[in-house]
TISE-102501 format. One record per residue (C-alpha): residue number from 1; chain; residue in three letters; x, z, y. Coordinates in steps of 0.25 Angstrom, whole numbers, plus 5000, padded with zeros to 4 digits. Layout:
BEGIN
+-----+-------+-----+------+------+------+
|   n | chain | res |    x |    z |    y |
+-----+-------+-----+------+------+------+
| NUM |     A | ALA |    X |    Z |    Y |
...
+-----+-------+-----+------+------+------+
END
This chain:
BEGIN
+-----+-------+-----+------+------+------+
|   n | chain | res |    x |    z |    y |
+-----+-------+-----+------+------+------+
|   1 |     A | MET | 4816 | 5751 | 4308 |
|   2 |     A | PRO | 4827 | 5752 | 4319 |
|   3 |     A | LEU | 4836 | 5759 | 4311 |
|   4 |     A | LEU | 4837 | 5744 | 4304 |
|   5 |     A | ASP | 4837 | 5734 | 4314 |
|   6 |     A | LYS | 4848 | 5742 | 4320 |
|   7 |     A | LEU | 4856 | 5740 | 4310 |
|   8 |     A | ARG | 4855 | 5726 | 4309 |
|   9 |     A | LYS | 4857 | 5723 | 4321 |
|  10 |     A | LEU | 4870 | 5728 | 4320 |
|  11 |     A | TYR | 4876 | 5722 | 4308 |
|  12 |     A | GLY | 4866 | 5708 | 4312 |
|  13 |     A | VAL | 4861 | 5711 | 4298 |
|  14 |     A | GLY | 4850 | 5713 | 4289 |
|  15 |     A | PRO | 4845 | 5725 | 4281 |
|  16 |     A | VAL | 4853 | 5720 | 4270 |
|  17 |     A | CYS | 4868 | 5724 | 4279 |
|  18 |     A | SER | 4858 | 5738 | 4280 |
|  19 |     A | GLU | 4856 | 5742 | 4268 |
|  20 |     A | LEU | 4872 | 5739 | 4265 |
|  21 |     A | HIS | 4875 | 5748 | 4277 |
|  22 |     A | ILE | 4866 | 5760 | 4272 |
|  23 |     A | ALA | 4869 | 5761 | 4259 |
|  24 |     A | PRO | 4885 | 5763 | 4258 |
|  25 |     A | GLY | 4880 | 5772 | 4273 |
|  26 |     A | LYS | 4870 | 5782 | 4265 |
|  27 |     A | SER | 4881 | 5781 | 4254 |
|  28 |     A | ASP | 4894 | 5785 | 4264 |
|  29 |     A | ALA | 4884 | 5795 | 4270 |
|  30 |     A | THR | 4877 | 5801 | 4255 |
|  31 |     A | ALA | 4895 | 5802 | 4250 |
|  32 |     A | GLY | 4898 | 5807 | 4263 |
+-----+-------+-----+------+------+------+
END
């Protein structure tokens, strides 16, 4: 997945950071 790869490169961390970033992002989008 290029998206995950990009995120990983941007954050320089594993999928853990991605998940943490996606969790609040989705919640925010749903709430907003």
